[in-house]
C-alpha positions in Angstrom: -17.0 -8.1 4.1 -15.3 -11.3 3.1 -13.9 -11.6 -0.4 -12.6 -14.7 -2.3 -9.1 -14.1 -3.4 -8.3 -17.4 -5.1 -7.2 -20.9 -4.1 -4.2 -22.1 -2.2 -1.8 -25.0 -3.2 -4.4 -27.5 -1.9 -7.2 -26.1 -4.0 -9.0 -24.6 -1.1 -10.6 -21.2 -1.5 -8.8 -18.3 0.1 -10.9 -15.5 1.6 -10.0 -12.2 3.3 -12.1 -9.9 5.5 -11.4 -6.4 4.2 -13.1 -4.7 7.2 -14.1 -1.4 5.4 -10.5 -0.6 4.7 -9.4 2.8 3.3 -6.1 2.8 1.3 -4.1 5.7 0.0 -2.3 4.6 -3.2 0.7 6.6 -4.5 2.2 5.9 -8.0 3.1 8.2 -10.9 2.1 5.6 -13.4 -1.6 6.0 -14.3 -2.0 2.4 -15.4 -0.6 1.2 -12.0 -2.9 3.6 -10.1 -5.9 2.2 -12.0 -4.8 -1.5 -12.1 -3.8 -1.7 -8.4 -6.7 0.5 -7.3 -9.2 -1.8 -9.1 -7.5 -4.9 -7.6 -7.9 -3.4 -4.1 -11.6 -2.7 -4.7 -12.0 -6.3 -6.0 -10.4 -7.5 -2.8 -13.0 -5.7 -0.8 -11.2 -2.5 0.1 -14.0 0.1 0.7 -12.1 3.2 -0.5 -9.0 3.7 -2.6 -7.6 7.3 -2.7 -5.2 7.8 -5.5 -2.2 10.2 -5.7 0.4 10.6 -8.5 3.3 11.8 -6.3 4.4 12.5 -2.8 3.1 16.1 -2.8 -0.3 15.0 -3.9 -0.2 12.3 -1.3 0.6 14.7 1.5 -2.1 17.1 0.4 -4.7 14.3 0.3 -3.7 13.1 3.8 -4.0 16.6 5.1 -7.5 16.9 3.7 -8.8 13.6 5.2 -10.8 13.6 8.5 -9.0 10.3 9.5 -5.9 8.6 8.2 -6.2 5.7 5.8 -5.7 2.2 7.1 -2.9 1.5 4.7 -0.6 3.6 2.5 0.7 1.9 -0.7 3.6 3.9 -2.0 5.8 3.6 -5.1 9.4 4.5 -4.4 10.3 6.1 -7.7 8.1 9.1 -8.7 8.8 12.5 -10.2 8.8 15.5 -7.9 8.6 14.1 -4.3 9.4 10.4 -4.6 8.3 7.7 -2.2 11.4 8.2 -0.1 10.7 11.9 0.3 7.1 11.1 1.1 8.0 8.6 3.8 10.5 11.1 5.3 7.8 13.8 5.5 5.5 11.3 7.2 8.2 10.4 9.7 9.0 14.0 10.5 5.2 14.7 11.0 5.0 11.8 13.5 2.7 9.8 11.2 2.2 6.3 12.5 0.5 4.0 10.1 0.8 0.8 7.9 2.8 1.1 4.7 3.2 -1.2 1.7 6.1 -0.3 -0.6 6.0 -1.0 -4.3 8.6 -0.6 -7.0 10.1 -2.0 -10.2 13.4 -2.1 -8.3 15.1 -5.2 -7.1 13.8 -6.9 -3.9 16.9 -6.1 -1.8 16.4 -2.4 -2.4 12.8 -2.6 -1.4 13.7 -4.6 1.7 16.2 -1.9 2.7 13.4 0.8 2.3 11.1 -1.5 4.4 13.6 -1.3 7.3 14.0 2.5 6.7 10.3 3.1 6.9 10.3 1.3 10.2 13.0 3.6 11.6 10.8 6.5 10.6 8.0 5.2 12.9 5.9 3.7 10.1 4.6 0.1 10.2 5.9 -1.8 7.2 3.4 -4.4 6.0 5.5 -5.6 3.1 7.1 -4.9 -0.2 5.8 -5.7 -3.7 7.7 -5.7 -7.0 5.9 -4.5 -10.1 4.0 -5.8 -11.9 2.0 -6.5 -8.7 0.3 -9.9 -8.6 -3.2 -10.1 -7.1 -2.3 -13.0 -4.8 0.7 -11.2 -3.4 -1.3 -8.0 -2.7 -4.1 -10.1 -1.2 -1.6 -11.8 1.1 -0.4 -8.5 2.5 -3.9 -7.2 2.9 -4.8 -10.4 4.7 -1.9 -10.1 7.1 -3.1 -6.6 7.9 -6.7 -7.7 8.5 -5.6 -10.6 10.7 -3.4 -8.3 12.8 -6.2 -5.8 13.5 
């Protein structure tokens, strides 16, 4: 599936091939879960699985027959936060692509990006809230082009 995501600086239409992607989205904010989940679907992602914290995310991962293509994880959540969730994934030997999101400053997100890599995860990028459609599309596009 190819989806139009907007226009570039020259006015040319930008498209991405979503390739039947499945995404696990973790965020404690219900608005963000819905907003970003809907954006992903509009970008052509086939399935968006939503979790409100790390514990829910781990439970959902355990119940899936195959791992999602991409994890999108907020760093600050009640209960098990994004850092704890990533640590659990690393201890379980999970190898997968991760996009980190937060309302925090970029340098903090960048540090967590490096940390996730040390845990054996594959960092795709970091996005600061509120998440812009073109920034999300750019990260998804990089993933699709790399596969």
